[in-house]
N, C-alpha and C positions, 0 to 999 in steps of 0.2 A: 143392215140396222138405218133407220129411217132418220136424213138429222132436222129438225124443224129447222129453218131457215126463217123466219121470222123469232127462234128465242136466239137463235146464236146472234142476230143483230138485232137485238136487244140485250145482249149483255155484253155485245162489245161494248152499243151503244154506251150501255151507265161507264163504265170503263175508261174512257175518252173524257165523256159530259165534264166537263167543272162542275163542283160542285156549288150553293150560292154564296159563301161565304170566299169562296175563288174569284167571282163572279163582281162581287160587291170588292175587292183587291182590287180591279183591274176597270172599273165604273172611277173609285174615287178618287184615283191612279193624274184617270184621265182627267179628271174634268180640277181635281189639285198644278197639273204640266194647262189646261187649261185656264184656271186665273190670272198661272203665273207668266205665261203668256200677252195671257189680256192684259194687267196691267201697267208692265215692263212694254209692255211696247206697245202699247193704245193701239190693240187687235180686237175688232170685236165679235161676239160668240157666232153672230152671222158665220165669218165668214174661215170658223173652226169645225172640223170631221173627223171623225174619226171613216180607217179603209178598210179592205183587205177583209182576214175571218173574223175580224172582232165586228165589224160593223154588216157583216151578211151573216152569223150569232154561226157562228162552225167553226171557233176556236176550240182548242181541244187540252184534254190536262197535259202538264207535261211528260215529260216517262217522272214515273219510282223514285228515280237514280239522285233525280232535280230536286234538293235536296229544298235552296232557295226562291223553285217554283218561279221560273219567273218569264213572262210569258212575249212577244212580242202582238204590237198596236204597233197601224201606222193611225198617225196625226195627224189630218194638212193642214196643213196655215197657209193658206192663199194671203201676200201680206206685199201682189204689186198694182203698185197703183195705174187707172187706166191712160198716164202718162208719162204712163213708163213704155220707151222703148228695151230693143233685147241690144242694145251700145249700151 
């Protein structure tokens, strides 16, 4: 019995791929946090960006046992001035 790897991979991908509603939830959270940080700390939006699996579009669904649907999104905020020193 042969295995069609294309079909198996597609099935696997569909199991881990984020749904549109999940992607929208993450996008909304990132936008809200960025807006909050920008207002509270006067940080330009150009100084904030995501990295990791979210920015490379490789975020996966939480496990089915995770009722809260938590996601790990890395938000980088550049807040060092050019005049700052390591001291």
